[in-house]
VOMI-535200 format. One line per field, with one value per residue: x, y, z of N, C-alpha, C in turn. Coordinates in nm, 3 decimals. Atoms other than C-alpha are relative to their C-alpha. Last residue first. Example, Ala and Ser with C-alpha at 12.3 -4.5 7.8 and 13.67 -1.06 7.14 Angstrom:
! residues 2
n.x	[-0.082,0.089]
n.y	[-0.119,-0.119]
n.z	[-0.006,0.000]
ca.x	[1.367,1.230]
ca.y	[-0.106,-0.450]
ca.z	[0.714,0.780]
c.x	[-0.077,0.090]
c.y	[0.109,0.120]
c.z	[0.073,0.000]
***
This chain:
! residues 151
n.x	[-0.141,-0.040,-0.056,-0.027,0.023,-0.092,0.041,-0.111,0.059,-0.044,0.112,-0.020,-0.140,-0.055,-0.034,0.117,0.092,-0.058,0.029,-0.077,-0.020,-0.050,-0.004,0.031,-0.013,0.093,-0.046,-0.095,-0.088,0.004,-0.078,0.029,0.080,-0.011,0.120,-0.008,0.130,0.001,0.122,0.047,0.064,0.133,0.107,-0.005,-0.125,0.008,-0.120,-0.061,0.065,-0.057,-0.001,-0.054,0.062,0.051,0.050,0.028,-0.007,0.051,-0.100,0.066,-0.062,-0.017,-0.122,-0.110,-0.120,-0.008,-0.085,-0.041,-0.008,0.121,0.108,-0.027,0.027,0.130,0.068,-0.034,0.087,0.137,-0.003,-0.010,0.134,0.085,-0.015,0.067,0.132,0.028,0.012,0.136,0.012,0.010,0.124,0.049,0.142,0.041,-0.068,-0.121,0.118,-0.034,-0.142,-0.016,-0.002,-0.132,0.008,-0.108,-0.123,-0.093,-0.127,-0.061,-0.153,-0.098,-0.121,-0.063,-0.081,-0.088,0.031,0.017,-0.028,0.126,0.003,0.122,0.098,0.123,0.123,-0.011,0.127,0.049,0.134,0.100,0.047,-0.085,-0.072,-0.088,-0.133,-0.100,0.069,0.055,-0.109,-0.044,0.097,-0.007,-0.112,-0.131,-0.100,-0.095,-0.069,0.021,-0.103,0.075,-0.035,-0.033,0.032]
n.y	[0.008,-0.066,-0.140,-0.065,-0.147,-0.081,-0.149,-0.088,-0.138,-0.101,-0.103,-0.106,0.003,-0.116,0.025,-0.002,0.111,0.076,0.142,0.050,0.148,0.064,0.140,0.103,0.134,0.106,0.147,0.058,-0.107,-0.115,-0.117,-0.137,0.011,-0.115,-0.083,-0.100,-0.065,-0.102,-0.080,-0.058,-0.126,-0.041,0.067,-0.017,0.057,-0.043,-0.051,0.082,0.131,0.071,0.156,0.072,0.128,0.067,0.126,0.102,-0.053,0.102,0.063,0.054,0.126,0.032,-0.061,0.007,0.038,-0.076,-0.123,-0.055,-0.140,-0.061,0.013,-0.089,-0.144,-0.027,0.005,-0.126,-0.110,0.025,-0.053,-0.149,-0.039,0.020,-0.119,-0.111,0.032,-0.038,-0.154,-0.040,-0.050,-0.147,-0.037,-0.135,0.011,0.142,0.080,0.070,0.022,0.019,0.031,0.142,0.036,-0.021,-0.101,-0.100,0.052,0.064,0.027,0.132,-0.001,0.118,-0.008,0.128,0.025,0.105,0.124,-0.029,-0.132,-0.065,-0.132,-0.033,0.067,-0.029,-0.011,0.031,0.019,0.137,0.001,-0.009,0.136,0.112,0.062,0.107,-0.051,0.011,-0.010,-0.128,-0.101,-0.002,-0.070,-0.145,-0.057,0.063,-0.104,-0.016,0.118,0.117,0.074,0.115,0.063,0.143,0.040]
n.z	[0.031,0.123,-0.006,0.131,0.006,0.081,0.008,0.033,0.010,-0.099,-0.009,-0.104,-0.036,-0.060,-0.143,-0.085,0.041,0.108,0.021,0.105,-0.001,0.120,-0.040,0.091,-0.051,0.046,-0.041,0.102,0.056,-0.089,0.046,-0.063,-0.119,-0.087,-0.010,-0.101,-0.009,-0.098,0.018,-0.119,0.030,-0.055,0.069,0.140,0.061,0.137,0.065,0.108,0.000,0.117,-0.029,0.106,0.016,-0.113,0.038,-0.101,-0.142,-0.100,-0.090,-0.123,-0.040,-0.146,-0.052,0.097,-0.075,-0.130,0.014,0.129,-0.006,-0.058,0.095,0.111,-0.030,-0.028,0.128,0.064,-0.072,0.056,0.134,-0.011,-0.035,0.120,0.084,-0.056,0.023,0.139,0.003,-0.039,-0.142,0.009,-0.054,0.009,-0.047,0.003,0.103,-0.061,-0.082,-0.142,-0.012,-0.014,-0.137,-0.059,-0.093,0.026,-0.062,0.098,-0.068,0.042,0.002,0.011,0.084,0.005,0.121,0.004,-0.073,-0.138,-0.050,-0.038,-0.071,-0.046,0.072,-0.085,0.078,0.144,0.068,-0.034,0.054,-0.107,-0.029,-0.032,0.120,-0.021,0.026,-0.119,-0.117,-0.014,-0.010,-0.133,-0.086,0.038,-0.067,0.015,0.009,-0.101,-0.068,0.082,0.067,0.045,0.131,0.015,0.141]
ca.x	[27.302,26.968,26.900,26.684,26.709,26.679,26.516,26.532,26.319,26.481,26.442,26.682,26.698,26.326,26.251,26.066,26.357,26.582,26.414,26.504,26.232,26.213,26.009,26.093,26.090,26.127,26.293,26.276,25.965,25.812,25.722,25.600,25.584,25.703,25.743,26.045,26.068,26.418,26.440,26.801,26.870,27.115,27.402,27.675,27.551,27.298,27.279,26.936,26.737,26.915,26.717,26.739,26.490,26.610,26.847,26.894,27.015,27.093,27.149,26.927,27.067,26.870,26.936,26.584,26.351,26.047,26.127,25.980,25.841,25.723,25.994,26.260,26.110,26.084,26.432,26.574,26.382,26.544,26.882,26.805,26.714,27.044,27.218,27.063,27.190,27.527,27.528,27.454,27.774,27.719,27.860,28.140,28.274,28.621,28.745,28.477,28.400,28.743,28.735,28.353,28.349,28.445,28.130,28.247,28.045,27.738,27.445,27.171,27.005,26.635,26.381,26.019,25.875,25.610,25.364,25.405,25.332,25.322,25.620,25.725,26.012,26.308,26.635,26.997,27.014,27.329,27.528,27.837,28.114,28.018,27.795,27.550,27.385,27.048,26.748,26.918,27.159,26.851,26.707,27.030,27.034,26.692,26.344,26.089,25.854,25.778,25.778,25.505,25.694,25.525,25.547]
ca.y	[5.698,5.739,5.492,5.183,4.987,4.609,4.377,3.991,3.718,3.383,3.055,2.787,2.474,2.403,2.116,2.193,2.086,2.323,2.585,2.925,3.084,3.456,3.681,4.044,4.346,4.676,4.986,5.339,5.456,5.135,4.846,4.514,4.149,4.168,3.838,3.643,3.320,3.221,2.897,2.768,2.556,2.293,2.164,2.243,2.204,2.369,2.179,2.134,2.274,2.599,2.829,3.205,3.333,3.695,3.883,4.254,4.564,4.453,4.766,4.879,5.126,5.399,5.515,5.452,5.419,5.613,5.492,5.154,5.111,4.756,4.640,4.798,4.653,4.303,4.318,4.424,4.131,3.889,4.039,3.972,3.610,3.577,3.724,3.454,3.179,3.353,3.343,2.963,2.899,2.695,2.346,2.179,1.851,1.788,2.124,2.280,2.582,2.676,2.647,2.633,3.007,3.093,2.932,2.707,2.411,2.615,2.704,2.845,3.118,3.156,3.422,3.432,3.761,3.862,4.125,4.489,4.411,4.041,3.903,3.550,3.439,3.657,3.506,3.467,3.617,3.594,3.895,3.887,3.765,3.927,4.232,4.384,4.724,4.563,4.648,4.725,4.437,4.213,4.321,4.219,3.888,3.788,3.894,3.629,3.797,4.133,4.393,4.635,4.883,5.071,5.455]
ca.z	[5.586,5.762,6.029,6.063,6.378,6.376,6.632,6.573,6.717,6.641,6.464,6.335,6.122,6.096,5.864,5.533,5.317,5.504,5.719,5.881,6.085,6.163,6.385,6.327,6.550,6.379,6.514,6.362,6.550,6.697,6.463,6.579,6.479,6.118,5.946,5.820,5.635,5.525,5.333,5.327,5.033,5.144,4.929,5.177,5.530,5.766,6.098,6.257,6.552,6.644,6.872,6.914,7.165,7.128,6.896,6.941,6.765,6.408,6.202,5.916,5.669,5.494,5.134,5.025,5.325,5.198,4.840,4.922,5.265,5.234,4.997,5.216,5.533,5.390,5.247,5.585,5.749,5.489,5.592,5.956,5.869,5.690,5.996,6.208,5.974,5.982,6.364,6.332,6.146,5.825,5.895,5.702,5.847,5.695,5.810,6.027,6.017,5.905,5.525,5.541,5.608,5.246,5.090,4.807,4.931,4.835,5.052,4.843,5.044,4.964,5.067,5.204,5.308,5.559,5.683,5.585,5.224,5.163,4.975,4.837,4.623,4.721,4.588,4.674,5.026,5.250,5.126,5.351,5.124,4.898,4.919,5.173,5.090,5.055,4.826,4.495,4.536,4.593,4.263,4.089,4.281,4.165,4.288,4.215,4.206,4.041,4.318,4.396,4.599,4.881,4.901]
c.x	[0.065,0.154,0.034,0.045,0.035,-0.042,0.114,-0.050,0.117,-0.097,0.054,-0.119,0.032,0.146,0.059,0.027,-0.126,-0.087,0.083,-0.027,0.083,0.022,0.040,-0.002,-0.057,0.051,-0.116,0.044,0.091,0.110,-0.011,0.088,-0.045,-0.092,0.027,-0.130,-0.004,-0.136,-0.013,-0.127,-0.070,-0.041,-0.139,-0.106,-0.002,0.129,-0.033,0.126,0.070,-0.041,0.051,0.011,0.055,-0.054,-0.058,-0.050,-0.019,0.026,-0.067,0.113,-0.070,0.076,0.021,0.119,0.129,0.134,0.012,0.095,0.038,-0.005,-0.127,-0.103,0.020,-0.038,-0.147,-0.076,0.032,-0.095,-0.131,-0.004,-0.007,-0.145,-0.071,0.009,-0.087,-0.142,-0.034,-0.012,-0.143,-0.019,-0.011,-0.138,-0.062,-0.143,-0.039,0.068,-0.080,-0.111,0.034,0.143,0.016,0.005,0.131,-0.006,0.116,0.124,0.091,0.133,0.044,0.146,0.072,0.112,0.061,0.081,0.112,-0.021,-0.023,0.037,-0.140,0.004,-0.142,-0.117,-0.120,-0.128,0.028,-0.140,-0.051,-0.145,-0.114,0.117,0.082,0.057,0.104,0.137,0.088,-0.065,-0.064,0.111,0.040,-0.100,0.014,0.105,0.136,0.097,0.027,0.076,-0.052,0.090,-0.093,0.039,0.042]
c.y	[0.133,-0.010,0.048,0.143,0.056,0.151,0.069,0.147,0.104,0.120,0.108,0.097,0.097,-0.018,0.126,-0.019,-0.007,-0.119,-0.061,-0.156,-0.035,-0.150,-0.080,-0.139,-0.105,-0.130,-0.092,-0.145,-0.061,0.103,0.121,0.100,0.133,-0.018,0.115,0.086,0.096,0.073,0.092,0.092,0.047,0.126,0.034,-0.078,0.035,-0.028,0.041,0.071,-0.101,-0.147,-0.067,-0.148,-0.079,-0.133,-0.071,-0.131,-0.109,0.053,-0.099,-0.082,-0.058,-0.128,-0.026,0.067,-0.020,-0.043,0.075,0.122,0.071,0.152,0.061,-0.021,0.086,0.145,0.021,0.002,0.136,0.102,-0.015,0.072,0.151,0.033,-0.015,0.123,0.112,-0.035,0.038,0.152,0.050,0.047,0.154,0.030,0.144,-0.023,-0.144,-0.072,-0.119,-0.047,-0.030,-0.041,-0.153,-0.053,0.017,0.118,0.100,-0.046,-0.086,-0.013,-0.138,0.046,-0.131,0.011,-0.141,-0.001,-0.102,-0.129,0.011,0.132,0.038,0.139,0.030,-0.065,0.029,0.033,-0.014,-0.030,-0.149,0.008,0.002,0.046,-0.121,-0.056,-0.120,0.050,0.003,0.023,0.138,0.106,0.014,0.085,0.150,0.078,-0.074,0.119,-0.100,-0.110,-0.119,-0.091,-0.119,-0.042,-0.147]
c.z	[0.004,-0.021,-0.131,0.028,-0.132,0.011,-0.075,0.003,-0.010,-0.016,0.096,0.003,0.110,0.038,0.048,0.153,0.089,-0.020,-0.110,-0.016,-0.122,0.025,-0.121,0.067,-0.097,0.068,-0.048,0.022,-0.113,-0.050,0.089,-0.058,0.051,0.112,0.099,0.000,0.116,0.003,0.118,-0.035,0.124,-0.066,0.037,-0.077,-0.144,-0.064,-0.143,-0.059,-0.086,0.011,-0.128,0.027,-0.119,-0.041,0.129,-0.065,0.105,0.143,0.099,0.066,0.118,0.019,0.156,0.056,-0.085,0.081,0.131,0.004,-0.132,-0.013,0.051,-0.107,-0.124,0.030,0.017,-0.138,-0.067,0.060,-0.064,-0.137,0.016,0.020,-0.131,-0.080,0.056,-0.046,-0.143,0.001,0.031,0.146,-0.012,0.050,-0.014,0.047,0.005,-0.113,-0.055,0.086,0.144,0.011,0.023,0.146,0.077,0.099,-0.010,0.086,-0.074,0.063,-0.040,0.016,0.010,-0.105,0.014,-0.135,0.003,0.091,0.153,0.064,0.027,0.084,0.042,-0.087,0.092,-0.082,-0.151,-0.062,0.013,-0.042,0.105,0.097,0.050,-0.141,0.008,-0.040,0.129,0.133,0.006,0.024,0.147,0.084,-0.035,0.069,-0.001,-0.024,-0.104,0.065,-0.085,-0.078,-0.033,-0.140,-0.011]
***
């Protein structure tokens, strides 16, 4: 049963779609969605993010692994919006990351645009293709595989 979401989806709606919470929820808004195809989400990168205290003092940069995690979370939103009630209560676990490439640093004040599309689905596994951009410039990209399991 596919959901027909009203866009944009704010943080309250995201809380209903993902189990992640502070400090690990990396999606602030869902602005575009095509059933079974793609999603576009935003992450507003604030100077107050906890990881900037140590990465790096005096020169804050969002860790690349968190940019990849944000893409994976956007993929989870895409799957949950596509399947609706059929995947309610399920969790998606990151299984594999391929072809990750980092092209630009993500720093405080940036709005990370997370565009994720479904490449393939096999049983409980989904392969996503994701691109993270800032101001239209690619910051990172990767192919991500997640496994969906019942809680």
